[in-house]
Every structure is written in C-alpha cells, then in structure tokens.
C-alpha positions in Angstrom: 117.5 103.3 121.5 114.8 106.0 121.4 114.8 109.7 120.9 112.1 111.2 123.1 110.7 114.8 123.1 109.5 115.6 126.7 107.9 118.9 125.5 105.9 117.2 122.7 107.7 118.8 119.6 107.7 115.3 118.0 106.6 111.8 118.7 109.2 109.4 120.1 111.4 107.8 117.4 113.2 104.4 117.9 116.5 104.2 116.1 116.5 100.6 115.2 119.5 101.0 113.0 121.2 103.4 110.7 120.8 107.2 111.0 118.1 109.9 111.4 118.4 113.6 110.7 116.8 116.4 112.7 115.9 119.8 111.5 113.2 122.2 110.4 113.4 121.4 106.7 111.1 118.9 105.0 113.2 115.9 104.1 114.6 115.4 107.6 113.7 112.1 109.3 112.5 114.2 112.2 111.0 117.5 111.2 111.0 120.0 114.1 109.2 123.3 113.5 110.6 125.3 116.4 112.5 128.6 116.7 116.2 128.0 116.8 116.1 124.7 115.0 118.1 125.0 111.8 117.0 123.5 108.5 119.5 120.6 108.7 120.5 120.8 112.4 121.9 117.4 113.4 122.2 113.7 112.6 122.2 110.8 115.0 123.8 107.6 113.7 124.1 104.1 115.2 127.6 102.8 114.7 129.9 100.3 116.4 130.3 102.6 119.4 126.5 103.2 119.9 124.9 106.5 119.0 126.9 109.4 117.5 125.6 112.9 117.2 126.8 115.0 114.3 126.1 118.8 114.1 125.3 119.5 110.4 125.2 123.3 110.6 128.1 125.0 112.3 125.8 127.9 113.4 123.3 125.5 115.0 123.2 125.8 118.9 123.6 122.2 120.1 124.3 121.0 123.6 124.6 117.5 125.3 124.0 117.6 129.0 124.4 121.4 129.0 127.8 121.2 127.3 128.1 122.8 123.8 128.8 120.5 120.8 130.1 122.0 117.6 130.9 118.9 115.5 130.4 115.5 117.1 129.5 113.7 120.3 129.0 110.2 121.5 125.6 109.7 123.1 124.7 107.4 126.0 121.4 106.3 127.4 120.1 109.1 129.6 121.7 112.0 127.7 119.8 115.2 127.1 120.5 116.7 123.7 119.3 120.3 123.2 118.7 121.6 119.7 118.6 125.3 120.7 115.6 125.1 123.1 114.2 121.8 122.0 115.2 119.0 124.4 115.7 115.4 123.2 116.2 112.5 125.6 118.1 109.4 124.7 116.0 106.6 126.2 115.7 102.8 125.8 113.3 101.5 123.2 110.7 101.0 125.9 110.3 102.4 129.4 109.9 98.8 130.6 113.5 98.1 129.5 114.6 100.2 132.6 111.7 100.1 135.0 111.4 97.1 137.3 108.9 96.1 139.9 110.4 96.8 143.4 108.8 93.6 144.7 110.8 91.5 142.3 114.2 93.1 143.0 116.3 91.7 145.8 120.0 92.3 146.1 120.3 91.9 149.8 122.3 89.0 151.2 124.5 88.5 148.2 128.2 89.2 147.8 128.8 92.8 146.7 130.1 93.7 143.3 133.9 94.2 143.5 134.1 97.8 142.2 131.3 100.3 141.5 130.9 104.0 141.7 128.7 107.0 140.8 130.5 109.7 138.8 129.0 113.1 138.8 128.8 114.4 135.2 126.6 117.5 135.9 125.4 119.6 138.8 127.1 120.2 142.1 128.6 116.8 142.2 130.3 117.3 138.8 133.7 115.6 138.6 133.4 113.8 141.9 133.3 110.0 142.2 131.3 108.4 145.0 132.1 104.7 145.8 129.1 102.4 146.0 129.5 100.5 149.2 127.0 97.7 149.9 124.4 100.3 150.5 124.3 104.0 149.4 121.6 106.4 150.5 120.8 109.6 148.5 118.7 112.5 149.8 118.5 116.1 151.1 119.1 115.1 154.7 122.6 115.5 156.1 122.6 111.9 157.3 122.7 110.5 153.8 125.8 109.1 152.1 125.2 111.4 149.1 123.5 114.7 150.0 121.6 116.6 147.3 120.0 119.5 149.1 117.7 120.8 146.4 114.1 121.5 146.0 112.2 118.4 145.0 114.7 116.0 146.6 113.2 114.0 149.5 115.1 113.7 152.8 115.6 110.0 151.8 115.2 110.1 148.1 116.8 106.8 146.9 118.9 103.8 147.9 121.4 101.9 145.8 122.3 98.4 146.9 125.0 96.2 145.5 124.5 92.4 145.6 125.9 89.6 143.5 126.3 90.9 140.0 123.5 93.4 140.3 123.2 97.1 141.3 119.7 97.8 142.5 118.2 101.3 142.8 115.0 101.9 144.8 113.3 105.3 145.0 111.7 106.4 148.3 110.3 109.7 146.9 106.9 110.1 145.5 108.2 111.3 142.1 110.6 108.4 141.5 114.1 108.7 140.1 115.2 109.2 136.4 117.2 106.4 135.0 118.2 106.9 131.4 115.5 109.4 131.0 112.8 107.1 132.4 111.1 107.7 135.8 111.3 104.5 137.9 110.4 103.3 141.3 113.1 100.7 141.2 115.6 99.4 138.6 118.5 97.1 138.1 121.4 99.4 137.0 124.1 98.6 134.4 127.5 100.1 133.9 127.0 103.3 131.8 123.4 104.0 133.0 122.7 107.5 134.0 120.8 108.4 137.2 119.4 111.9 137.7 118.6 113.3 141.1 117.5 116.9 141.2 119.9 118.9 139.0 122.6 116.3 139.4 123.4 113.6 136.8 125.5 110.6 137.7 127.1 107.9 135.6 127.2 104.3 136.9 130.8 102.9 136.6 131.1 99.2 137.3 133.9 97.5 135.5 133.1 93.8 134.8 129.4 94.2 134.7 127.4 94.4 131.4 127.2 97.9 130.1 123.9 99.6 129.3 124.9 100.2 125.7 126.1 96.7 125.0 122.9 95.2 126.6 120.6 97.4 124.5 122.4 98.0 121.3 120.6 97.2 118.1 121.8 95.8 114.8 123.4 98.3 112.4 122.9 99.1 108.7 124.7 101.7 106.6 123.4 105.3 107.2 121.4 106.9 104.4 123.0 109.4 102.2 122.0 113.1 102.5 121.8 115.2 99.4 124.9 117.4 99.6 123.2 120.2 97.8 120.7 120.5 100.7 123.4 120.9 103.2 125.3 123.4 101.0 122.1 125.5 100.6 121.6 125.4 104.4 125.2 126.5 104.9 124.8 129.4 102.5 121.6 130.5 104.2 123.4 130.3 107.6 126.3 132.5 106.2 123.8 135.1 104.9 122.1 135.3 108.3 125.4 135.8 110.0 126.4 138.5 107.5 123.1 140.3 108.0 123.7 140.3 111.7 127.1 141.7 111.4 128.9 138.4 112.1 
C-alpha cells in the first residue's frame, strides 16, 4: 500500500513491508515539517491484518476519516489519516491497481453477486446500508437510487453494476469518482474498497468476493525498532508544553 500526501507535504511512500514512522523530527521514515505535526507523531505498520496506525505521542492530534484516534487504528485502502492538518491517503501501490478502462469492463448479462451493499461510513449516509441490486445509480437528482445532493455531484454521477463475480463502477461525471483515494472513470470493486462521492464515504461489503486488502497485501517483515529515548524525550517535551499552557 501507499501513503500519499495530496497537499504535497511529502512524496508518496510505498509500504512494501514492515513499518514507517511519521513526524517532524529527523530520524523518522517520513519527516513532515508542518505546524501541528509532533516530533514522533505516528507509526504505520504492516501486520497480519493489513496496516495498523499507532499514535506515538498522546498529545498529537490524529484522525482517521474525521474520527479521532488516540492510540491505535486499523487502516484500509481509501482511508484518510490526518496528522493535525496534514492529510495522508492510504492508496494502492499504483493508481493503475484501481483504475480500469471503461471499454474493457462489462458486467452486464451475467448472474448478479448474491449479496453486496454500500455502507456509509461518513457523511449524510453514515450508518446506513444500501443494497446493491443489479444496478445502482448515484447522483444529485431525486430519481437516483442513492441521492447525494451536494455541490460537485452530477445529476447522474455514477453507476454500480453487479455481474458474475464482479462489481463494476462507472463514473458519469467529468471529475470521476474516488476509489481508495484514486480518481477513476471506471473500476472493478472488491469487498472492502472505499468509494467517495461528495462528502460521503462508502465501504463495499460483498461477502464471498476477494477483499481489497487480501488482493493487495504485501509480504511482511519485522518492524524496525525505535530508540526509546527519542520517544521519552518527545513525551517529556509534550508534557512541558502542556504545563506551560496550563494543561
């Protein structure tokens, strides 16, 4: 998987295996010189479950998909991690691992997948599950199966079609659709993929189909050790700042 910085604070970093640390101090795997990023802010580790985010400094503001994380979180493709104001997207190793040419994708005329749904994990559709029938339309128009009435969402924004053992998304808007942090015109979706339309984030749930993480997981190696004295020093500095502010 790849950590991508949409605002350019750092070049993209592929986590082939093991772990990377993120923070403002020299010695981190990814050094981010930005306000609000702590010296040793977080660590991302590949383990048997996929990617795990550990917050290394209890005072460091960290969010995953706008939800605060104080200790640990399991990351999926498409997640947005915020280190204070620095956004980090979890993306596949290459954009082409998601994007597909619309002319080569055809799910029509095949038997539909037995069970599949979109589950809202942020935005106005949060907590709701939308069953994927053989064809689901998404857009701002009231005639769509899933209505997202927001600026930037086209009247008919996207269509998701089930066929055989594939779930196929096609974008009808000029700006495409975000799948796992990548803008695509069309894509074959896997269970666990994240689709973003406007301010809404949806998780593909399709039991029995290959999952996004299983299909794209990389080999693992033991994570590198971090000098404990560096973390202790960072913690002491954080405590001094809190005391100076009356905390």
